Each structure stands twice: as structure tokens, then as C-alpha cells.
C-alpha positions as CSV (number, residue, x, y, z in Angstrom):
1,M,-23.9,68.6,-30.9
2,S,-21.6,67.7,-28.2
3,R,-19.7,64.4,-28.4
4,K,-19.8,62.1,-25.4
5,R,-16.3,61.6,-23.9
6,Q,-15.0,58.1,-23.4
7,G,-13.0,57.0,-20.4
8,I,-12.2,58.7,-17.1
9,N,-11.5,62.4,-16.8
10,P,-7.7,62.8,-16.5
11,E,-8.1,65.6,-14.0
12,L,-10.1,63.3,-11.7
13,E,-7.4,60.6,-12.0
14,S,-4.8,63.2,-11.2
15,A,-6.7,64.5,-8.2
16,I,-7.2,61.1,-6.7
17,G,-3.6,60.2,-7.2
18,K,-2.4,63.4,-5.6
19,L,-4.8,62.9,-2.7
20,L,-3.6,59.3,-2.2
21,R,0.0,60.4,-2.1
22,E,-0.7,63.3,0.3
23,V,-2.8,61.2,2.8
24,M,-0.4,58.3,2.8
25,D,2.5,60.7,3.5
26,D,0.7,62.5,6.3
27,P,1.8,61.1,9.6
28,N,-1.4,62.6,11.3
29,A,-3.8,61.0,8.9
30,S,-5.9,58.3,10.6
31,L,-6.3,54.8,9.4
32,T,-9.9,55.6,8.4
33,D,-8.7,58.5,6.3
34,K,-6.1,56.3,4.5
35,S,-8.7,53.5,4.0
36,R,-11.2,55.9,2.4
37,V,-8.6,57.3,0.0
38,I,-7.5,53.8,-0.9
39,D,-11.1,52.8,-1.5
40,R,-11.6,55.7,-3.8
41,A,-8.5,54.8,-5.8
42,L,-9.6,51.2,-6.1
43,K,-13.1,52.2,-7.3
44,L,-11.5,54.4,-9.9
45,E,-9.3,51.5,-11.1
46,A,-12.4,49.2,-11.3
47,I,-14.2,51.8,-13.4
48,R,-11.1,52.1,-15.6
49,L,-10.9,48.4,-16.2
50,K,-14.6,48.2,-17.0
51,A,-14.3,51.1,-19.4
52,S,-11.3,49.6,-21.2
53,D,-12.9,46.1,-21.6
54,A,-15.1,46.4,-24.7
55,E,-16.7,43.1,-24.0
56,W,-17.7,43.9,-20.4
57,G,-21.4,43.4,-20.0
58,S,-21.9,42.2,-23.6
59,G,-23.2,38.9,-22.4
60,F,-26.4,40.6,-21.2
61,L,-27.4,41.4,-24.8
62,D,-26.8,38.1,-26.5
63,G,-30.3,36.7,-25.8
64,E,-29.1,33.3,-24.9
65,E,-30.5,31.7,-21.8
66,D,-28.5,29.4,-19.5
67,E,-29.9,25.8,-19.8
68,S,-29.0,24.7,-16.2
């Protein structure tokens, strides 16, 4: 049986970091190119935060209803 890996693939993190540095240092990169790379880096960070927060999403399983 294979064990499911937890967290984000370190190679993916490294590749996005390298791409971010390269695009930001490239004087010929357009603002659109830079924005896309920044967006990918921010999405990766959001996923990392969700993965590291053990309680993220746990409120959906508690069965309690809001009495508003």
C-alpha cells in the first residue's frame, strides 16, 4: 500500500519560487506575466496555510447549526 503524502511537494514549491525570481528579474517580462506568477505563488501560500492548519474546515463536521 502506498502512503498518502501530506503537505505540498517541495519540488513544486522550489519551481514556483525559481519562476517567481526569474520573471521578476526579467526586464522584458510584462506586467501580466509578473501578475500571473505572483498569483500562483499566492495560491501556493494559501494552500500551504490550509494544509498546516489542522482545524481548518473542522467546523463543517461538528453538526451544530447556527441559531440566527
